[in-house]
C-alpha positions in Angstrom: 30.5 -50.3 -50.5 30.3 -49.6 -47.2 34.0 -49.2 -46.8 35.0 -46.2 -49.4 31.7 -44.3 -47.7 33.4 -44.4 -44.3 34.9 -40.8 -44.4 31.4 -39.0 -45.3 29.0 -41.1 -43.9 27.5 -40.2 -40.5 24.3 -42.8 -39.7 22.6 -42.0 -36.0 23.5 -44.9 -33.2 19.8 -46.7 -33.3 19.9 -47.9 -30.5 18.8 -44.9 -27.7 16.9 -45.2 -24.2 14.0 -44.3 -25.8 13.7 -46.9 -28.6 13.9 -48.6 -25.9 10.8 -47.5 -23.7 9.2 -47.5 -26.6 10.1 -51.5 -26.5 9.4 -51.1 -23.0 5.9 -49.5 -23.2 4.1 -52.6 -26.5 5.4 -55.3 -24.2 3.2 -53.9 -21.2 -0.1 -53.2 -23.8 -0.1 -56.9 -24.6 1.5 -58.4 -21.3 -2.3 -56.7 -19.6 -4.5 -57.1 -22.4 -2.9 -60.3 -22.0 -2.4 -60.6 -17.5 -6.1 -59.3 -17.8 -8.4 -60.9 -19.3 -10.3 -64.1 -19.5 -9.0 -66.5 -21.8 -12.5 -66.9 -22.6 -13.1 -63.9 -23.4 -9.7 -63.6 -25.5 -10.5 -66.7 -27.7 -14.0 -66.8 -27.4 -17.1 -67.0 -30.6 -17.8 -64.1 -32.9 -20.1 -63.6 -35.8 -19.5 -66.6 -38.7 -16.4 -67.7 -37.8 -15.1 -70.9 -35.7 -13.9 -70.6 -31.8 -10.8 -68.9 -32.1 -7.9 -69.1 -32.2 -7.4 -70.0 -35.9 -4.5 -72.0 -36.4 -4.9 -72.9 -39.5 -2.2 -72.6 -42.7 0.5 -71.2 -40.9 -0.8 -69.8 -37.9 -0.4 -73.2 -36.7 2.4 -72.3 -34.9 0.9 -69.7 -33.3 1.8 -69.5 -29.4 -2.3 -70.1 -28.9 -1.3 -72.7 -31.2 1.4 -75.0 -30.9 -1.1 -76.3 -27.7 -4.7 -77.7 -27.5 -7.1 -74.6 -26.4 -7.3 -76.3 -22.9 -4.4 -74.8 -21.7 -4.9 -71.6 -22.9 -4.2 -70.3 -19.4 -1.2 -71.4 -19.3 0.2 -70.3 -22.5 -0.9 -67.1 -22.0 0.3 -66.2 -18.9 3.1 -67.9 -20.2 3.8 -65.1 -22.8 2.8 -62.8 -19.8 6.2 -63.5 -18.3 7.9 -63.3 -21.7 6.3 -59.3 -22.3 7.5 -58.2 -18.6 11.1 -60.1 -19.7 11.2 -58.2 -22.1 10.1 -54.6 -20.9 12.8 -55.0 -18.0 14.4 -54.0 -20.7 16.6 -57.6 -20.5 19.0 -58.2 -23.5 17.0 -56.5 -26.6 18.8 -59.0 -28.6 17.2 -62.5 -27.5 14.6 -61.4 -26.6 13.1 -58.9 -29.8 11.7 -62.4 -31.6 9.8 -63.7 -29.1 8.2 -59.9 -28.6 7.3 -60.5 -32.1 6.2 -63.9 -32.1 4.0 -63.2 -30.1 2.6 -60.0 -30.7 1.4 -61.5 -34.4 0.7 -64.9 -32.0 -2.2 -62.9 -30.4 -2.8 -60.9 -33.3 -3.7 -63.5 -35.6 -4.6 -65.7 -33.0 -7.4 -63.8 -31.1 -11.0 -63.2 -31.8 -11.1 -59.5 -30.4 -8.1 -57.8 -31.7 -7.9 -53.9 -32.3 -5.7 -51.7 -33.8 -3.2 -51.9 -30.9 -2.8 -55.1 -31.5 -2.6 -55.1 -35.5 -0.2 -51.9 -35.1 2.2 -53.6 -32.3 2.9 -57.0 -34.0 4.1 -54.9 -37.4 6.0 -52.5 -34.9 7.9 -55.8 -33.2 9.1 -57.0 -36.4 10.0 -53.7 -37.9 12.1 -53.7 -34.3 14.2 -57.8 -34.8 16.1 -55.6 -37.0 17.8 -53.1 -34.9 16.7 -55.2 -31.7 19.4 -58.0 -32.9 22.8 -55.5 -33.3 21.9 -53.8 -29.5 24.6 -54.6 -28.2 23.8 -53.7 -24.9 22.6 -56.0 -21.3 19.9 -53.5 -20.9 17.9 -50.9 -23.3 18.6 -48.5 -20.6 21.9 -47.7 -20.6 23.2 -45.7 -23.2 26.3 -45.4 -25.9 28.4 -43.6 -26.8 30.5 -43.3 -30.6 33.3 -46.0 -30.3 36.4 -44.8 -28.9 39.3 -45.8 -31.1 39.5 -48.4 -33.7 36.6 -48.2 -35.6 33.7 -51.1 -36.0 33.8 -53.5 -38.0 32.3 -54.2 -41.3 29.6 -55.9 -40.2 29.4 -53.4 -37.0 29.0 -51.2 -39.5 25.9 -53.0 -41.4 24.0 -53.5 -37.7 24.8 -50.0 -37.3 23.3 -48.4 -40.9 20.8 -51.3 -40.6 18.7 -50.2 -37.6 18.7 -46.9 -38.7 18.0 -47.7 -41.3 14.8 -49.8 -39.6 14.0 -47.0 -37.2 13.1 -44.9 -40.1 11.2 -47.8 -41.3 9.0 -47.4 -38.1 8.6 -43.9 -38.3 7.2 -43.8 -40.9 5.1 -46.5 -41.0 3.3 -44.6 -37.6 2.3 -41.2 -39.6 1.2 -42.9 -42.0 -1.3 -45.1 -39.4 -1.5 -41.3 -38.2 -2.3 -39.9 -41.8 -4.7 -42.9 -43.0 -6.5 -42.4 -39.7 -6.7 -39.2 -40.3 -7.7 -38.7 -43.8 -10.2 -41.1 -43.7 -12.2 -39.7 -40.4 -13.4 -37.0 -43.3 -15.2 -39.3 -45.3 -17.5 -39.8 -42.4 -20.4 -37.1 -42.0 -20.3 -36.5 -38.4 -16.3 -35.9 -38.0 -16.8 -33.9 -41.1 -19.6 -32.0 -39.8 -17.9 -31.9 -36.1 -20.7 -34.3 -34.4 -18.9 -37.6 -33.9 -18.0 -37.4 -30.3 -21.5 -36.5 -29.1 -22.2 -40.1 -30.4 -19.2 -42.0 -29.3 -19.6 -40.0 -26.1 -23.7 -40.9 -25.6 -22.6 -44.7 -26.9 -23.8 -47.1 -24.7 -20.7 -50.0 -25.7 -18.0 -47.6 -26.5 -18.3 -44.2 -24.5 -17.0 -42.6 -21.2 -17.3 -44.1 -17.5 -18.9 -43.5 -15.7 -17.5 -41.4 -12.8 -16.8 -39.6 -16.4 -20.2 -39.4 -18.3 -21.7 -36.7 -16.5 -18.2 -34.6 -17.1 -18.8 -35.5 -21.6 -21.9 -34.8 -21.0 -21.9 -31.9 -21.1 -18.9 -31.0 -23.0 -20.7 -32.5 -26.6 -24.0 -30.8 -25.5 -23.1 -27.7 -26.2 -21.4 -27.1 -30.6 -18.6 -25.8 -29.6 -17.3 -27.9 -27.4 -17.9 -31.1 -29.4 -16.9 -29.2 -32.3 -12.9 -28.5 -30.5 -13.2 -32.2 -29.3 -13.9 -33.7 -32.8 -11.6 -31.6 -35.2 -8.9 -31.6 -32.4 -8.1 -34.7 -33.0 -7.8 -34.9 -36.6 -5.8 -31.9 -36.6 -2.8 -33.2 -34.3 -3.7 -36.9 -36.3 -2.5 -35.3 -39.2 0.3 -33.3 -37.6 1.9 -36.5 -36.9 1.5 -37.7 -40.0 3.5 -34.8 -41.1 5.8 -34.5 -38.0 9.1 -35.7 -39.8 9.1 -33.3 -41.6 9.5 -30.5 -38.9 11.9 -29.2 -36.6 12.6 -31.9 -33.3 10.9 -29.0 -30.6 7.6 -28.6 -32.5 7.8 -32.6 -32.3 8.9 -33.1 -28.9 5.0 -30.3 -28.7 3.5 -33.3 -30.8 4.6 -36.1 -28.9 3.3 -34.3 -25.6 -0.2 -33.7 -27.8 -0.4 -37.4 -28.9 0.5 -38.7 -25.8 -3.0 -36.5 -24.0 -4.8 -37.6 -26.8 -4.7 -41.8 -26.7 -4.2 -41.6 -22.5 -8.1 -38.8 -23.7 -8.3 -42.3 -26.0 -7.7 -44.6 -22.7 -10.3 -42.6 -20.1 -13.0 -42.5 -23.3 -13.1 -46.0 -24.4 -10.5 -48.1 -21.5 -8.9 -49.3 -24.7 -5.2 -48.7 -22.2 -4.0 -51.4 -23.8 -3.9 -49.4 -26.7 -2.8 -46.6 -26.0 0.3 -48.1 -24.0 1.3 -49.5 -27.7 0.4 -45.4 -29.6 2.7 -44.4 -27.0 6.0 -46.2 -27.7 5.1 -45.6 -31.1 4.6 -42.4 -30.8 8.5 -42.5 -29.5 9.8 -43.6 -31.9 7.7 -41.1 -34.4 8.3 -37.9 -32.1 12.0 -38.4 -31.0 15.2 -38.6 -33.6 16.7 -41.5 -33.9 19.6 -43.1 -31.3 17.5 -40.6 -29.0 18.5 -40.9 -24.9 16.2 -39.6 -22.3 16.9 -37.1 -20.0 17.1 -39.2 -17.4 19.7 -43.2 -16.7 19.9 -45.3 -14.1 23.7 -45.3 -12.6 22.9 -49.1 -11.5 22.8 -50.2 -15.4 26.4 -50.3 -15.6 28.0 -52.0 -18.6 29.8 -55.4 -18.4 33.0 -56.3 -18.6 33.5 -57.1 -21.7 31.3 -54.4 -23.3 33.4 -52.1 -21.8 37.0 -54.0 -23.2 34.6 -54.1 -26.9 33.6 -50.5 -27.1 35.5 -49.5 -30.2 33.7 -52.1 -31.7 30.4 -51.6 -30.3 30.2 -47.6 -28.5 31.0 -46.6 -25.4 28.2 -47.2 -22.1 26.6 -45.1 -19.9 26.6 -41.4 -22.0 24.8 -38.2 -20.2 23.6 -36.6 -23.1 20.7 -37.4 -25.1 20.5 -36.4 -27.6 21.0 -38.4 -30.4 24.6 -40.0 -31.0 26.0 -40.7 -34.8 29.4 -42.3 -36.5 31.1 -42.6 -39.5 29.9 -46.0 -41.1 
């Protein structure tokens, strides 16, 4: 089937540097939570549940369940080290499964996971088939279409699979924003435009002390509190349908989404959530296989990669657009 379509089907190479930066941000989000939070706070007691980590059933294979609770600090720092290797961009093919394992282990074992931890566990799983086919030494390197001989049959399947799973990630992230925007409207405070007043003044989730005076002024005036409440809903809904828009519109929404999550970080301090969602936005709002407009010249292809360019793709092209190959 793949061979019969070789002359007519063009598939983007999914291994652009935007996907690489997304992996880095997602890994740093989880690493930050593990590095800057104590084991007691991450695996403490919550109401109506035993003390974490939770190791019932299949969860006993989680990273935080394979040893006794007295060694949680050691496991936590080992996970941080693994995530920093992932974030460096080294060998995506080798680090993708450990990345998913750590993200999923933390989400299912911790007593206080947030939405970012859940998103990280899902996206890292969907990224496994993408990264397993990634031939690069560093995910900061660029790929161009193979020169000369056509890719092998196995390589064709890897290219198609990576593109399909990247599209699945885009659909997943779009679904997250759709659910978030629509679900807010079921609450009266969001529907009538006053929710940000309550969020900003909440003693637990409100703005930091240095920002509180600014938000107090903004949320005490009707028009601004209505704008601050409804603008995120409109932006999230626009992001949910961004796959139907032009690339220019998607890049504008990317900036808007980055700004939205930056404000969430400033207002609520959920910086791990911010980093994970920035990574998700990079995949959603860029074409499959898109690259950043700059490159790191020191990351050269190895001799094996250069010699295998006909099968895997040549390295370090200067075009930031996504690249296609015939399969």
